[in-house]
NUDRENDO-601816 format. One record per residue (C-alpha): residue number from 1; x, y, z. Coordinates in Angstrom, 1 decimal, padded with zeros to 4 digits, always signed. Layout:
+-----+--------+--------+--------+
|   k |      X |      Y |      Z |
+-----+--------+--------+--------+
| NUM |      X |      Y |      Z |
...
+-----+--------+--------+--------+
end
This chain:
+-----+--------+--------+--------+
|   k |      X |      Y |      Z |
+-----+--------+--------+--------+
|   1 | +041.8 | +070.1 | +066.2 |
|   2 | +043.0 | +068.4 | +069.1 |
|   3 | +046.7 | +069.1 | +068.6 |
|   4 | +046.1 | +072.9 | +068.6 |
|   5 | +044.3 | +072.4 | +071.8 |
|   6 | +047.6 | +071.1 | +073.0 |
|   7 | +049.8 | +073.5 | +071.7 |
|   8 | +047.5 | +076.3 | +073.0 |
|   9 | +047.7 | +074.8 | +076.5 |
|  10 | +051.7 | +074.5 | +076.2 |
|  11 | +051.8 | +078.4 | +075.4 |
|  12 | +049.4 | +079.2 | +078.0 |
|  13 | +051.6 | +077.4 | +080.7 |
|  14 | +054.9 | +078.9 | +079.4 |
|  15 | +053.0 | +082.4 | +079.7 |
|  16 | +051.8 | +081.7 | +082.9 |
|  17 | +055.5 | +080.7 | +084.1 |
|  18 | +057.0 | +083.5 | +082.5 |
|  19 | +054.9 | +085.7 | +084.4 |
|  20 | +055.7 | +083.8 | +087.5 |
|  21 | +059.5 | +084.2 | +086.9 |
|  22 | +059.3 | +087.8 | +086.1 |
|  23 | +057.3 | +088.7 | +089.1 |
|  24 | +059.9 | +086.6 | +091.3 |
|  25 | +062.3 | +088.6 | +089.7 |
|  26 | +061.4 | +091.7 | +090.2 |
|  27 | +060.3 | +091.0 | +094.0 |
|  28 | +064.2 | +089.9 | +094.4 |
|  29 | +065.2 | +093.1 | +092.8 |
|  30 | +062.9 | +095.2 | +094.7 |
|  31 | +063.9 | +093.3 | +097.9 |
|  32 | +067.4 | +094.1 | +097.5 |
|  33 | +066.9 | +097.8 | +097.0 |
|  34 | +064.7 | +098.2 | +099.6 |
|  35 | +067.3 | +096.4 | +101.8 |
|  36 | +069.9 | +098.3 | +100.7 |
|  37 | +068.1 | +101.8 | +101.3 |
|  38 | +067.2 | +100.5 | +104.9 |
|  39 | +070.8 | +099.8 | +105.9 |
|  40 | +071.8 | +103.0 | +104.5 |
|  41 | +069.4 | +105.0 | +106.5 |
|  42 | +069.9 | +103.1 | +109.7 |
|  43 | +073.5 | +103.5 | +109.5 |
|  44 | +072.9 | +107.1 | +108.4 |
|  45 | +070.8 | +107.6 | +111.5 |
|  46 | +072.8 | +106.0 | +114.2 |
|  47 | +076.0 | +107.7 | +112.6 |
|  48 | +074.5 | +111.4 | +113.0 |
|  49 | +073.2 | +110.7 | +116.7 |
|  50 | +076.4 | +111.9 | +118.3 |
|  51 | +075.8 | +115.2 | +116.4 |
|  52 | +072.2 | +115.8 | +117.4 |
|  53 | +073.0 | +115.4 | +121.3 |
|  54 | +070.2 | +114.1 | +123.9 |
|  55 | +068.8 | +115.3 | +126.9 |
|  56 | +071.8 | +114.3 | +129.1 |
|  57 | +074.8 | +115.2 | +126.8 |
|  58 | +074.9 | +118.0 | +124.1 |
|  59 | +075.9 | +117.0 | +120.6 |
|  60 | +079.4 | +117.2 | +119.4 |
|  61 | +080.5 | +119.2 | +117.0 |
|  62 | +081.7 | +118.0 | +113.6 |
|  63 | +084.5 | +119.4 | +113.3 |
|  64 | +085.7 | +117.8 | +116.4 |
|  65 | +085.0 | +114.3 | +115.4 |
|  66 | +086.4 | +114.7 | +112.0 |
|  67 | +089.3 | +116.6 | +112.7 |
|  68 | +090.2 | +115.8 | +116.4 |
|  69 | +093.8 | +114.1 | +116.8 |
|  70 | +092.5 | +112.1 | +120.2 |
|  71 | +089.9 | +109.6 | +121.2 |
|  72 | +088.9 | +108.9 | +124.5 |
|  73 | +084.8 | +108.8 | +124.6 |
|  74 | +085.2 | +107.9 | +128.1 |
|  75 | +087.2 | +110.9 | +129.5 |
|  76 | +085.2 | +112.7 | +132.5 |
|  77 | +084.1 | +116.2 | +132.0 |
|  78 | +086.9 | +117.6 | +134.6 |
|  79 | +089.8 | +116.0 | +132.2 |
|  80 | +088.4 | +118.1 | +129.1 |
|  81 | +085.1 | +115.9 | +128.3 |
|  82 | +085.1 | +113.3 | +125.9 |
|  83 | +087.3 | +113.2 | +123.0 |
|  84 | +086.0 | +111.6 | +119.8 |
|  85 | +088.4 | +112.6 | +117.4 |
|  86 | +088.7 | +110.1 | +114.3 |
|  87 | +091.8 | +111.4 | +112.6 |
|  88 | +093.8 | +108.2 | +114.1 |
|  89 | +091.5 | +105.6 | +112.3 |
|  90 | +091.1 | +107.5 | +109.0 |
|  91 | +094.9 | +107.9 | +108.8 |
|  92 | +095.6 | +104.3 | +110.1 |
|  93 | +093.2 | +102.9 | +107.1 |
|  94 | +094.6 | +105.3 | +104.4 |
|  95 | +098.1 | +104.1 | +105.2 |
|  96 | +097.5 | +100.5 | +105.3 |
|  97 | +095.2 | +100.4 | +102.6 |
|  98 | +097.1 | +102.7 | +100.2 |
|  99 | +100.5 | +100.5 | +100.9 |
| 100 | +098.8 | +097.5 | +101.0 |
| 101 | +097.2 | +098.8 | +097.0 |
| 102 | +101.0 | +099.9 | +096.1 |
| 103 | +102.1 | +096.0 | +096.7 |
| 104 | +099.5 | +094.2 | +095.6 |
| 105 | +098.3 | +096.4 | +092.1 |
| 106 | +101.4 | +096.2 | +089.9 |
| 107 | +102.0 | +092.4 | +090.7 |
| 108 | +098.4 | +091.8 | +090.2 |
| 109 | +098.1 | +093.4 | +087.0 |
| 110 | +101.5 | +091.6 | +086.1 |
| 111 | +100.0 | +088.3 | +087.1 |
| 112 | +097.0 | +088.9 | +085.0 |
| 113 | +099.1 | +089.9 | +082.0 |
| 114 | +101.2 | +086.6 | +082.5 |
| 115 | +097.7 | +084.3 | +083.0 |
| 116 | +096.1 | +086.2 | +079.8 |
| 117 | +098.9 | +086.6 | +077.2 |
| 118 | +102.0 | +085.2 | +078.5 |
| 119 | +101.9 | +081.7 | +080.0 |
| 120 | +101.0 | +078.4 | +078.4 |
| 121 | +097.7 | +076.4 | +079.0 |
| 122 | +099.2 | +074.0 | +081.3 |
| 123 | +100.9 | +077.2 | +083.5 |
| 124 | +097.2 | +078.8 | +083.3 |
| 125 | +095.5 | +075.9 | +084.3 |
| 126 | +097.9 | +075.9 | +087.6 |
| 127 | +098.1 | +079.6 | +088.4 |
| 128 | +094.2 | +080.2 | +088.0 |
| 129 | +093.2 | +077.6 | +090.9 |
| 130 | +096.1 | +079.0 | +092.9 |
| 131 | +094.4 | +082.3 | +092.7 |
| 132 | +091.2 | +081.1 | +093.6 |
| 133 | +092.9 | +079.1 | +096.7 |
| 134 | +094.5 | +082.8 | +097.8 |
| 135 | +090.8 | +084.3 | +097.7 |
| 136 | +089.2 | +081.4 | +099.7 |
| 137 | +091.7 | +081.7 | +102.8 |
| 138 | +090.1 | +083.4 | +105.8 |
| 139 | +091.0 | +086.2 | +107.0 |
| 140 | +092.2 | +084.8 | +110.4 |
| 141 | +094.6 | +082.8 | +108.8 |
| 142 | +096.0 | +085.5 | +106.6 |
| 143 | +096.4 | +087.3 | +110.1 |
| 144 | +097.7 | +084.4 | +112.0 |
| 145 | +100.7 | +083.7 | +109.3 |
| 146 | +101.5 | +087.6 | +109.6 |
| 147 | +101.4 | +087.6 | +113.3 |
| 148 | +104.0 | +084.6 | +113.0 |
| 149 | +105.9 | +085.6 | +109.9 |
| 150 | +105.8 | +089.4 | +109.2 |
| 151 | +105.9 | +090.9 | +112.7 |
| 152 | +108.8 | +089.2 | +113.7 |
| 153 | +110.6 | +089.9 | +110.4 |
| 154 | +109.8 | +093.9 | +110.9 |
| 155 | +110.9 | +093.9 | +114.4 |
| 156 | +114.1 | +092.1 | +113.9 |
| 157 | +115.3 | +093.4 | +110.4 |
| 158 | +113.6 | +096.9 | +110.3 |
| 159 | +113.3 | +097.7 | +113.9 |
| 160 | +110.0 | +099.0 | +116.1 |
| 161 | +107.7 | +096.5 | +117.7 |
| 162 | +106.9 | +094.7 | +114.7 |
| 163 | +103.5 | +095.3 | +114.9 |
| 164 | +102.8 | +098.6 | +112.7 |
| 165 | +101.5 | +099.8 | +109.4 |
| 166 | +103.6 | +097.9 | +107.5 |
| 167 | +102.9 | +094.6 | +108.5 |
| 168 | +099.1 | +095.6 | +108.2 |
| 169 | +099.9 | +096.5 | +104.6 |
| 170 | +102.0 | +093.2 | +103.7 |
| 171 | +099.1 | +091.3 | +105.4 |
| 172 | +096.7 | +093.4 | +103.5 |
| 173 | +098.2 | +093.1 | +100.1 |
| 174 | +098.0 | +089.2 | +100.1 |
| 175 | +094.5 | +089.2 | +101.0 |
| 176 | +093.5 | +091.8 | +098.0 |
| 177 | +095.8 | +090.4 | +095.3 |
| 178 | +093.6 | +087.8 | +094.3 |
| 179 | +090.8 | +090.5 | +093.6 |
| 180 | +093.2 | +092.6 | +091.7 |
| 181 | +094.1 | +089.7 | +089.7 |
| 182 | +090.9 | +088.1 | +088.9 |
| 183 | +089.3 | +091.2 | +087.7 |
| 184 | +092.5 | +092.3 | +086.1 |
| 185 | +092.5 | +089.1 | +083.6 |
| 186 | +088.8 | +089.4 | +083.0 |
| 187 | +089.6 | +092.7 | +081.3 |
| 188 | +092.4 | +091.8 | +079.7 |
| 189 | +090.8 | +088.7 | +078.2 |
| 190 | +088.0 | +090.9 | +077.1 |
| 191 | +090.4 | +092.7 | +074.7 |
| 192 | +089.2 | +091.2 | +071.0 |
| 193 | +091.6 | +089.1 | +069.5 |
| 194 | +091.1 | +091.3 | +066.2 |
| 195 | +093.1 | +094.1 | +068.0 |
| 196 | +096.4 | +091.6 | +069.0 |
| 197 | +096.3 | +090.4 | +065.8 |
| 198 | +096.6 | +093.6 | +063.9 |
| 199 | +099.5 | +094.5 | +066.1 |
| 200 | +101.2 | +091.4 | +065.2 |
| 201 | +100.7 | +091.9 | +061.7 |
| 202 | +102.5 | +095.5 | +061.8 |
| 203 | +105.3 | +093.7 | +063.0 |
| 204 | +105.0 | +094.3 | +066.8 |
| 205 | +106.6 | +092.1 | +069.3 |
| 206 | +104.7 | +090.3 | +072.3 |
| 207 | +105.7 | +093.3 | +074.6 |
| 208 | +104.6 | +095.6 | +072.6 |
| 209 | +101.3 | +094.4 | +072.1 |
| 210 | +101.0 | +094.1 | +075.7 |
| 211 | +102.1 | +097.7 | +076.7 |
| 212 | +100.5 | +099.4 | +073.7 |
| 213 | +097.5 | +097.5 | +072.8 |
| 214 | +096.1 | +095.3 | +075.5 |
| 215 | +096.9 | +097.2 | +078.7 |
| 216 | +095.5 | +100.6 | +077.1 |
| 217 | +092.3 | +098.7 | +075.8 |
| 218 | +091.3 | +097.1 | +079.1 |
| 219 | +092.6 | +100.1 | +081.4 |
| 220 | +088.7 | +100.7 | +082.7 |
| 221 | +088.3 | +096.8 | +083.9 |
| 222 | +091.8 | +097.1 | +085.5 |
| 223 | +091.1 | +100.5 | +087.1 |
| 224 | +088.2 | +098.7 | +088.3 |
| 225 | +090.3 | +096.1 | +089.9 |
| 226 | +092.4 | +098.6 | +092.0 |
| 227 | +089.2 | +100.5 | +093.0 |
| 228 | +087.5 | +097.1 | +094.0 |
| 229 | +090.8 | +096.3 | +096.0 |
| 230 | +091.2 | +099.5 | +097.8 |
| 231 | +087.3 | +099.0 | +099.0 |
| 232 | +087.8 | +095.7 | +100.0 |
| 233 | +090.9 | +096.8 | +102.1 |
| 234 | +089.3 | +099.3 | +103.7 |
| 235 | +086.8 | +097.2 | +105.1 |
| 236 | +089.6 | +094.1 | +106.2 |
| 237 | +089.4 | +094.0 | +110.3 |
| 238 | +090.2 | +090.8 | +111.8 |
| 239 | +093.6 | +090.3 | +110.1 |
| 240 | +094.8 | +093.8 | +110.2 |
| 241 | +093.8 | +093.7 | +113.8 |
| 242 | +096.3 | +091.4 | +114.4 |
| 243 | +099.3 | +093.0 | +113.2 |
| 244 | +098.9 | +096.3 | +113.3 |
| 245 | +099.4 | +097.5 | +116.6 |
| 246 | +096.2 | +098.9 | +117.7 |
| 247 | +097.1 | +102.1 | +118.9 |
| 248 | +094.7 | +105.1 | +118.9 |
| 249 | +097.2 | +107.7 | +117.5 |
| 250 | +098.4 | +108.8 | +114.1 |
| 251 | +101.4 | +106.7 | +112.8 |
| 252 | +104.7 | +108.8 | +111.9 |
| 253 | +105.7 | +105.9 | +109.7 |
| 254 | +104.9 | +102.7 | +108.3 |
| 255 | +107.0 | +101.0 | +111.4 |
| 256 | +104.5 | +102.7 | +113.7 |
| 257 | +101.7 | +100.8 | +115.5 |
| 258 | +098.3 | +102.2 | +114.3 |
| 259 | +094.4 | +101.5 | +114.5 |
| 260 | +091.9 | +101.5 | +111.5 |
| 261 | +088.2 | +102.3 | +111.4 |
| 262 | +087.6 | +098.7 | +111.0 |
| 263 | +089.6 | +097.5 | +113.9 |
| 264 | +088.8 | +100.3 | +116.3 |
| 265 | +085.4 | +099.2 | +115.9 |
| 266 | +085.8 | +095.6 | +116.5 |
| 267 | +087.9 | +096.3 | +119.5 |
| 268 | +085.4 | +098.8 | +121.0 |
| 269 | +081.8 | +097.2 | +120.1 |
| 270 | +081.6 | +094.7 | +123.0 |
| 271 | +082.7 | +097.3 | +125.4 |
| 272 | +079.8 | +099.6 | +124.8 |
| 273 | +076.1 | +100.2 | +125.5 |
| 274 | +073.6 | +100.6 | +122.9 |
| 275 | +072.7 | +104.5 | +123.2 |
| 276 | +075.9 | +105.8 | +124.9 |
| 277 | +078.0 | +108.5 | +123.3 |
| 278 | +080.7 | +105.6 | +122.9 |
| 279 | +078.3 | +103.4 | +121.1 |
| 280 | +077.3 | +106.5 | +119.0 |
| 281 | +080.5 | +107.3 | +117.9 |
| 282 | +081.2 | +104.0 | +116.9 |
| 283 | +078.1 | +104.2 | +114.5 |
| 284 | +080.1 | +107.5 | +113.3 |
| 285 | +082.7 | +105.2 | +112.3 |
| 286 | +080.6 | +102.8 | +110.4 |
| 287 | +079.0 | +106.0 | +108.5 |
| 288 | +082.5 | +107.3 | +107.3 |
| 289 | +083.4 | +103.6 | +106.0 |
| 290 | +080.0 | +103.6 | +104.5 |
| 291 | +080.6 | +106.7 | +102.9 |
| 292 | +084.3 | +105.4 | +101.5 |
| 293 | +082.6 | +102.6 | +100.1 |
| 294 | +080.0 | +104.3 | +098.5 |
| 295 | +082.6 | +106.9 | +097.1 |
| 296 | +084.4 | +103.8 | +095.7 |
| 297 | +081.6 | +102.4 | +094.4 |
| 298 | +080.9 | +105.6 | +092.4 |
| 299 | +084.5 | +106.1 | +091.1 |
| 300 | +084.2 | +102.5 | +089.5 |
| 301 | +080.9 | +103.6 | +087.4 |
| 302 | +082.8 | +106.7 | +086.4 |
| 303 | +086.0 | +105.4 | +085.3 |
| 304 | +084.2 | +103.1 | +083.4 |
| 305 | +081.8 | +105.3 | +081.9 |
| 306 | +084.0 | +107.5 | +080.7 |
| 307 | +086.7 | +104.7 | +079.5 |
| 308 | +083.8 | +103.5 | +077.7 |
| 309 | +083.3 | +106.7 | +076.3 |
| 310 | +086.5 | +106.8 | +075.4 |
| 311 | +086.7 | +103.6 | +073.3 |
| 312 | +083.7 | +104.6 | +071.5 |
| 313 | +085.0 | +108.0 | +070.4 |
| 314 | +088.3 | +106.5 | +069.4 |
+-----+--------+--------+--------+
end
């Protein structure tokens, strides 16, 4: 009788512990959802303020902001009024991010293949910590190295001032490389060993197995790595700001200086007054960045879902 009471007490304590843990987990999940929603609502409200207008100023037109080529929020009315065109920022962001991705994606995927299917055990134990070290280097260090080496190299050997889209893309490619490598390697490790063994049993070489079995089977994870790296590259500010030149016009080539959304916000946020037209325009930049991040996130989910359906149907 005494043993059954003790057992019943243990079960009751276990049940209470499980309820407490479940309540805590639910509270954390709700807090995360509420925080995310609050951030989105705040940025949306602040980012659309320039379009609503106030008593002392009319609202800006959406087309003038999204398609305008000139940025001069302090321009007086007698000189054409404030210009809030975001095209130079969006063009700079797109050029730098796509250039960085074009460099880092092939290199990162190749490194991931080496880590998972080619390198011996001792080499993997060396390469994986090296990738982790690259991921842990602060942005300012990347920017300082780029300012000290990449900018002079571009200026001396390719022309221009050195501060350019190319310099920003090279620095940014090194920063997002660990993301491509780590996420792609996880996707490649997720390919069942039975697929590799079946391909080898049919007489395939190692490169044929990698090219025709491993990479196609992990394409969803590799695409996720690419999109996540692109998302990070669009949000990077400090390192890019140090090497890109920060000229607020649409770049004519990769050797031209430029500006991105993040670098523009970082340079101007300390010079504005809350509620001013200039400050509201910076919030609009933040809204554009948020929209880009949401698009990238949805792209990852859609790609993963389509790839999963394709694997199941196959």
